[in-house]
C-alpha positions as CSV (number, residue, x, y, z in Angstrom):
1,M,0.0,0.0,0.0
2,H,2.9,2.4,0.3
3,V,6.5,2.4,-0.8
4,K,9.0,5.3,-1.0
5,V,11.5,3.6,-3.5
6,L,10.9,2.6,-7.1
7,N,13.4,1.0,-9.5
8,E,14.0,-2.3,-11.3
9,A,15.1,-4.1,-8.1
10,V,12.0,-3.0,-6.3
11,V,9.8,-4.2,-9.2
12,R,11.6,-7.6,-9.3
13,R,11.2,-8.0,-5.6
14,A,7.5,-7.0,-5.6
15,K,6.8,-9.5,-8.3
16,A,8.7,-12.2,-6.6
17,R,6.7,-11.7,-3.4
18,G,3.4,-12.0,-5.4
19,I,2.4,-8.3,-5.1
20,D,-0.1,-7.1,-7.8
21,A,0.0,-3.3,-7.0
22,L,2.3,-0.9,-5.2
23,V,1.3,2.6,-4.0
24,Y,4.3,4.8,-4.7
25,A,4.5,8.0,-2.7
26,P,8.1,9.4,-2.3
27,H,8.7,12.5,-0.1
28,F,9.1,15.9,-1.6
29,E,8.3,14.9,-5.2
30,R,5.7,16.6,-7.3
31,L,2.7,14.7,-8.5
32,P,3.5,14.9,-12.3
33,D,6.9,13.3,-11.6
34,I,5.5,10.6,-9.4
35,R,2.9,9.8,-12.1
36,E,5.6,9.6,-14.7
37,R,7.8,7.3,-12.8
38,A,4.8,5.1,-11.7
39,A,3.9,4.7,-15.3
40,Q,7.4,3.8,-16.4
41,F,7.5,0.9,-13.9
42,S,4.0,-0.4,-14.4
43,D,3.2,-3.4,-16.7
44,D,0.8,-6.3,-17.0
45,D,2.2,-8.0,-13.8
46,L,2.6,-5.0,-11.6
47,L,0.5,-1.9,-11.3
48,V,2.3,1.1,-9.7
49,I,-0.2,3.7,-8.3
50,P,1.0,7.3,-7.9
51,A,0.2,9.0,-4.6
52,R,1.5,11.8,-2.2
53,E,2.3,11.5,1.4
54,L,1.7,15.1,2.4
55,F,3.6,16.7,5.2
56,T,0.9,18.9,6.9
57,G,1.9,21.5,9.6
58,D,5.3,22.8,10.2
59,W,8.5,20.8,10.5
60,K,8.4,20.2,14.3
61,S,4.7,19.2,14.4
62,R,4.1,17.7,11.0
63,K,1.3,15.2,10.4
64,H,1.5,12.9,7.4
65,V,-1.5,12.2,5.2
66,L,-1.5,9.7,2.3
67,A,-3.5,10.8,-0.7
68,L,-4.4,8.6,-3.8
69,G,-6.5,9.6,-6.8
70,L,-5.4,13.2,-6.8
71,S,-6.4,15.2,-9.9
72,E,-4.2,18.2,-9.1
73,P,-0.9,18.6,-7.2
74,V,-1.1,19.4,-3.5
75,P,2.0,20.9,-1.8
76,D,3.5,20.1,1.7
77,F,3.5,22.3,4.7
78,L,-0.2,23.3,4.6
79,T,-2.3,23.3,7.7
80,L,-4.0,20.1,8.4
81,S,-7.4,21.7,7.9
82,G,-6.2,23.3,4.6
83,A,-4.8,20.0,3.3
84,M,-8.0,18.1,4.3
85,A,-10.2,20.6,2.5
86,E,-8.2,20.3,-0.7
87,L,-8.3,16.5,-0.6
88,E,-12.1,16.7,-0.1
89,R,-12.4,19.2,-2.9
90,Q,-10.5,16.7,-5.1
91,D,-12.5,13.7,-3.9
92,A,-9.1,12.0,-3.1
93,V,-8.8,8.7,-1.3
94,V,-7.3,9.7,2.1
95,L,-5.3,7.2,4.2
96,I,-3.7,7.7,7.6
97,P,-0.2,6.3,7.8
98,H,1.5,5.4,11.1
99,P,-1.1,7.0,13.4
100,E,0.2,8.4,16.6
101,F,3.8,7.4,15.7
102,L,6.5,9.8,17.1
103,S,5.9,13.4,16.1
104,V,4.9,12.8,12.4
105,S,1.3,11.5,12.7
106,L,-2.4,12.2,13.1
107,D,-3.7,11.3,16.6
108,I,-7.0,9.7,17.3
109,G,-8.5,13.2,17.9
110,D,-7.4,14.3,14.4
111,I,-8.8,11.1,12.9
112,R,-12.2,11.4,14.6
113,Q,-12.3,15.1,13.5
114,Y,-11.8,14.1,9.9
115,R,-13.3,10.7,10.0
116,K,-15.8,11.3,7.2
117,L,-12.9,12.1,4.8
118,I,-10.7,9.1,5.9
119,D,-10.7,5.8,3.9
120,G,-8.3,3.7,6.0
121,V,-5.9,3.7,8.9
122,E,-2.6,1.9,8.7
123,V,-2.4,-0.9,11.4
124,Y,1.0,-2.5,10.5
125,N,4.2,-0.6,9.5
126,P,7.8,-2.2,9.7
127,K,9.0,1.1,11.2
128,H,6.7,0.6,14.2
129,W,7.7,-1.2,17.4
130,W,5.0,-3.8,18.5
131,M,3.3,-1.2,20.8
132,H,2.9,1.2,17.8
133,N,1.2,-1.5,15.7
134,E,-1.0,-2.5,18.7
135,R,-2.0,1.2,19.2
136,A,-2.7,1.7,15.5
137,R,-5.1,-1.5,15.5
138,E,-6.8,0.2,18.6
139,I,-7.3,3.4,16.7
140,A,-8.7,1.6,13.7
141,S,-11.1,-0.3,15.9
142,E,-12.2,2.6,18.0
143,T,-12.9,4.9,15.0
144,E,-14.5,2.0,13.0
145,L,-12.3,2.8,9.9
146,P,-10.9,0.2,7.6
147,A,-7.5,-1.1,8.2
148,F,-4.5,-1.5,5.8
149,G,-0.9,-2.5,6.2
150,S,2.1,-1.5,4.2
151,S,5.8,-2.1,4.0
152,Y,6.3,1.7,4.0
153,A,9.6,0.7,2.2
154,H,12.3,3.3,2.2
155,L,14.8,0.5,1.7
156,P,14.3,-1.9,-1.4
157,R,14.7,-5.0,0.8
158,T,11.5,-4.1,2.8
159,V,9.2,-4.3,-0.3
160,G,6.8,-7.2,0.2
161,E,7.4,-7.5,3.9
162,A,3.9,-6.4,4.6
163,W,0.9,-6.3,2.3
164,T,-3.0,-5.9,2.2
165,T,-5.2,-8.2,0.3
166,F,-8.7,-7.1,-1.0
167,E,-11.8,-8.7,-2.4
168,G,-12.2,-7.4,-5.8
169,S,-10.1,-6.5,-8.8
170,C,-6.9,-4.4,-8.4
171,A,-6.0,-4.4,-12.2
172,E,-6.4,-0.6,-12.7
173,E,-5.8,2.3,-10.5
174,A,-9.5,3.0,-10.5
175,D,-10.1,-0.4,-9.1
176,V,-7.8,0.2,-6.1
177,L,-9.5,3.6,-5.5
178,D,-12.9,2.0,-5.6
179,V,-12.1,-0.9,-3.1
180,L,-10.6,1.8,-0.7
181,R,-13.4,4.2,-1.0
182,S,-15.9,1.3,-0.5
183,G,-14.3,-0.2,2.6
184,A,-14.1,-3.5,0.8
185,S,-13.1,-6.6,2.8
186,R,-9.5,-6.9,3.3
187,R,-6.8,-8.7,5.2
188,V,-3.4,-7.4,6.4
189,F,-0.3,-9.7,6.4
190,H,3.3,-9.4,7.1
191,R,6.3,-11.8,7.1
192,D,7.9,-12.9,10.3
193,G,11.1,-14.5,11.5
194,V,14.7,-13.2,12.0
195,G,14.9,-11.7,8.5
196,H,11.8,-9.7,8.9
197,E,12.8,-8.4,12.4
198,L,16.2,-7.3,11.0
199,G,14.5,-5.6,8.1
200,C,12.2,-3.7,10.6
201,K,15.1,-2.6,12.7
202,L,16.9,-1.4,9.5
203,E,13.9,0.6,8.5
204,F,13.5,2.1,12.0
205,S,17.2,3.1,12.0
206,H,16.8,4.7,8.5
207,L,14.1,6.9,10.0
208,F,16.6,8.8,12.2
209,W,19.0,9.4,9.3
210,E,16.1,10.5,7.1
211,N,14.8,13.0,9.7
212,T,18.0,14.6,10.7
213,W,20.8,15.6,8.3
214,K,19.2,14.6,5.1
215,K,16.1,16.6,5.6
216,F,17.9,19.6,7.1
217,D,20.2,19.6,4.1
218,R,17.3,19.5,1.6
219,L,15.2,22.1,3.5
220,Y,17.7,24.7,4.5
221,L,20.8,24.2,2.4
222,Q,19.5,23.4,-1.1
223,G,16.7,26.0,-1.5
224,T,13.0,25.6,-1.9
225,E,11.5,22.1,-2.1
226,P,9.5,21.3,-5.3
227,T,6.5,20.7,-3.0
228,H,6.8,23.9,-1.0
229,P,3.6,25.9,-1.3
230,S,5.5,28.9,-2.6
231,H,6.9,27.0,-5.6
232,I,5.8,28.5,-8.8
233,A,3.9,25.4,-9.7
234,Y,1.2,26.0,-7.1
235,D,0.6,29.7,-8.5
236,N,0.0,31.0,-4.9
237,R,-3.3,29.0,-4.6
238,F,-2.4,27.9,-1.1
239,D,-1.0,31.1,0.4
240,D,-4.0,31.4,2.9
241,V,-3.3,27.8,4.5
242,R,0.5,27.5,4.2
243,V,2.7,27.4,7.4
244,Y,5.9,28.4,5.6
């Protein structure tokens, strides 16, 4: 349901693991570029669906929202309310990754506030520790929202470590959007064993590198992000709800 990396090795691994579709949502990449790359790696055996994991709020209190089926690009660093209003306007599929995880997630109060717009809550993520996955399952149950699991793969070896199966076709992007919107029956699976545990620890370790020097370098030393709301591509449309 959600990967950050996409190349030939990822595609081979996904196919070897029996995956039919990947949701590709890299950080800080614009929607047209994501769509182009997704199309490049899609074929009859693997569907790659373009998506955006939006960074809402400021850097210290950001809350991630995963959006599929976008008709227009949406920048990062909008208020949560501003981002959700735009996703509602576009009738996007709205998923909540890693709820209440560290300082990058919606909490149960946020999820209840926007429940009518949300199509699913992630209940298994390899970056989580066991208590995070347990809390995520509680949140999905308490809010009565459909569950999903994902590899959340930032590292190619994590692709296929967790997956979600649905009743119904997933041959086209529209099929996947339909099963998510409808709350169709699904099951969440993940691999286990020493190899899986090692992969989870590597993904968790990657989290600290990703959220320290790498992001500081990109945000403050290399200029404006392509998904910054002040970027010329957004034509100042989000000035009233941007936080930077």
